C-alpha positions in Angstrom: 57.7 183.9 65.5 55.1 181.2 65.6 54.4 181.5 61.8 58.1 181.4 60.8 59.1 178.4 58.7 62.3 176.4 59.4 65.0 176.5 56.7 65.3 172.7 56.8 65.4 169.7 59.2 68.9 170.6 60.3 68.0 174.0 61.5 64.9 172.6 63.2 67.0 170.0 65.0 69.5 172.7 66.1 66.7 174.8 67.6 65.0 171.8 69.2 68.3 170.6 70.7 69.1 174.0 72.1 65.6 174.1 73.7 66.0 170.7 75.2 69.4 171.5 76.6 67.7 173.9 78.9 66.0 171.0 80.7 68.8 170.4 83.2 66.9 167.6 84.9 67.3 165.3 81.9 69.7 162.4 82.6 70.7 159.1 80.9 69.2 160.3 77.7 68.4 158.3 74.6 67.2 160.1 71.5 64.8 158.0 69.4 64.1 159.4 65.9 61.1 158.3 63.8 62.4 157.5 60.2 62.8 158.8 57.9 62.1 162.5 58.3 62.8 162.5 62.0 66.3 161.2 61.7 68.1 164.3 60.6 66.2 166.3 63.3 67.0 163.7 65.9 70.7 163.5 64.9 71.1 167.2 65.6 69.3 166.9 68.9 71.5 163.9 69.9 74.7 165.9 68.9 73.7 168.9 71.0 72.8 166.8 74.0 75.8 164.4 73.6 73.3 161.5 73.6 73.1 158.2 71.7 70.7 158.1 68.7 68.5 155.3 67.7 65.4 154.8 65.5 61.9 153.7 66.2 60.1 152.8 63.0 56.4 153.6 63.0 54.0 153.2 60.1 50.8 155.1 59.4 47.7 153.0 58.6 46.2 154.9 55.7 42.5 155.0 54.9 41.3 153.0 51.9 41.5 155.2 48.8 42.9 158.0 51.0 46.3 156.8 52.1 47.3 160.2 53.4 44.5 160.1 55.9 45.7 158.3 59.0 43.2 155.8 60.5 45.9 154.8 63.0 49.5 153.7 63.2 51.6 150.7 64.1 54.9 150.3 66.0 57.2 147.4 66.7 56.1 144.5 69.0 52.5 144.5 67.8 51.6 148.0 68.9 48.5 149.4 67.1 46.9 152.7 67.8 43.6 153.7 66.1 42.2 157.2 65.3 38.7 156.4 66.4 37.2 159.6 65.1 38.5 158.9 61.6 37.3 155.3 61.7 33.8 156.5 62.7 33.7 159.1 60.0 34.6 156.6 57.3 32.3 153.9 58.8 35.3 151.5 59.3 36.3 149.1 62.1 39.8 147.8 63.0 38.8 144.5 61.5 38.2 146.2 58.1 41.8 147.5 58.3 43.4 144.1 58.9 44.8 143.7 55.4 46.4 147.2 55.6 47.8 146.5 59.0 49.5 143.3 57.8 50.9 145.1 54.8 52.3 147.9 57.0 53.8 145.4 59.5 55.8 143.9 56.7 57.0 147.3 55.5 57.9 148.3 59.0 60.2 145.2 59.4 61.7 145.9 56.0 62.5 149.5 56.7 64.0 148.8 60.1 66.2 146.1 58.6 67.3 148.5 55.9 68.2 151.3 58.3 69.6 149.5 61.3 73.0 147.8 61.0 72.9 144.1 62.1 75.9 144.9 64.4 74.0 147.7 66.1 70.9 146.3 68.0 68.3 148.6 69.5 69.5 150.6 72.5 68.1 149.7 75.9 65.5 152.1 77.2 64.7 150.9 80.7 65.2 153.7 83.2 66.2 156.2 80.5 65.0 159.6 79.6 63.7 158.8 76.1 63.3 161.7 73.7 61.1 160.8 70.8 61.8 163.1 67.8 60.0 163.6 64.5 60.1 166.5 62.0 56.5 167.3 62.9 53.1 165.8 63.5 49.6 166.2 62.1 47.0 164.0 63.8 49.6 162.5 66.1 48.7 158.9 65.4 52.2 157.8 64.6 53.6 159.5 67.6 51.1 157.9 69.9 52.1 154.5 68.5 55.7 155.3 69.2 54.9 156.3 72.8 53.0 153.1 73.4 56.0 151.1 72.1 58.5 152.9 74.3 56.3 152.5 77.4 56.7 148.8 77.1 60.4 149.2 77.6 59.9 150.9 81.0 61.7 154.2 80.5 62.1 156.7 83.3 60.3 159.3 81.3 59.2 160.2 77.7 59.7 163.6 76.1 58.1 164.1 72.7 60.2 166.7 70.8 58.9 168.3 67.7 59.7 171.3 65.6 56.1 171.8 64.6 52.6 170.5 65.1 48.9 171.5 65.6 48.4 172.8 69.1 45.4 170.5 69.8 47.4 167.4 68.8 50.3 168.4 71.0 48.1 169.1 74.0 46.1 165.9 73.5 49.3 163.8 73.4 50.6 165.4 76.6 47.3 164.9 78.4 46.3 161.4 77.1 49.8 159.8 77.1 51.0 161.5 80.3 54.3 162.7 78.8 56.1 165.9 78.2 55.6 167.5 74.8 58.2 170.1 73.6 57.0 171.7 70.4 58.7 174.8 69.0 55.8 175.8 66.7 52.4 175.0 68.1 50.1 176.0 65.2 46.4 176.7 65.6 44.7 173.7 63.9 42.9 175.7 61.3 46.2 177.2 60.1 48.3 174.1 60.2 47.9 172.4 56.8 50.8 169.8 56.6 54.2 169.4 58.2 56.1 170.1 55.0 54.5 173.6 54.7 56.5 174.7 57.7 59.9 174.1 56.1 61.6 176.0 53.3 63.3 172.8 52.2 61.5 169.5 52.9 62.9 166.9 50.5 62.6 163.2 51.1 65.1 161.7 53.4 66.7 158.6 52.0 67.4 155.3 53.8 71.2 155.7 53.3 71.2 159.1 55.0 69.5 157.6 58.0 72.1 154.8 58.2 74.9 157.2 57.9 73.6 159.5 60.6 73.1 156.5 63.0 76.6 155.3 62.3 78.1 158.8 62.7 76.4 159.1 66.1 77.6 155.6 67.2 81.2 156.6 66.4 81.0 159.9 68.3 79.4 158.3 71.4 82.0 155.5 71.4 84.8 158.1 71.1 83.4 160.2 73.9 83.1 157.2 76.2 86.6 156.1 75.3 87.9 159.5 76.3 86.1 159.4 79.6 87.5 156.0 80.4 91.0 157.1 79.5 90.6 160.1 81.7 89.4 158.0 84.6 92.4 155.6 84.2 94.8 158.5 84.2 
C-alpha cells in the first residue's frame, strides 16, 4: 500500500480527510492549505471535516542556478526558515540569498492578493486546531515556514496533514516543530524522488481554481452556520 500512487489531488484529499476524521479530539478546526497544489487537497479535507478553509502562501527560496533545490522558505509576516545543510553544501549564507528573499516576498504578496478575495480576510487562528495541508513535501522547508507563521497566531494545536512525503522529513518536522504529522504515504528517502511521482495526475493548479474552492467553502460554511442558527431559534 505504501508504494501505491494517488489518482489525483482529489482522491488524496478524500483519503486524508477520512483519516483525520478519526481524530475525534479535534475541535474548532481551521484547514489551512498551501497554494497552489495544496488547495484542492485541503478543500476535500475541509469538506469532510465540515471545517472552514483558508490559505497560507509560502514560497520556496531556490538555490542560485538550481531553483528547484530549496535553500529555505518564507511565509507571511517576515517568517524565513533556512535549510542549513543545503546552505553549507553550496557555501552560501542567508546574506547571500537576500536578493532572492526580497523577490520571493514580492511574489508571495502578489499570489496571496490574487487568490484571496478582498472581502474575505484571513481566518482567525488563535485557540484553533489548525490543519496545515499540502499535496506533499520533499525537504519540508516550506512546511516548516508555514508552521512558524501559524505559531505566531497562538493556535491550540497544529496538525500537518500530507498525502505523501519522505519518512525522515515527516519525522523531523514532528520532532523539531513539536506538532502532529499525519502522512498517508511515508516513503523511505532513497525511494521518494518528487511529490509529483506519487500521483497519476499531477497537473498545475491554477489561481482561479484556488479562488473558486475558497469561495465554495465559504458559502458552504455560511449555509451550515445559518442552518444551525435557524434550528436554535426554532
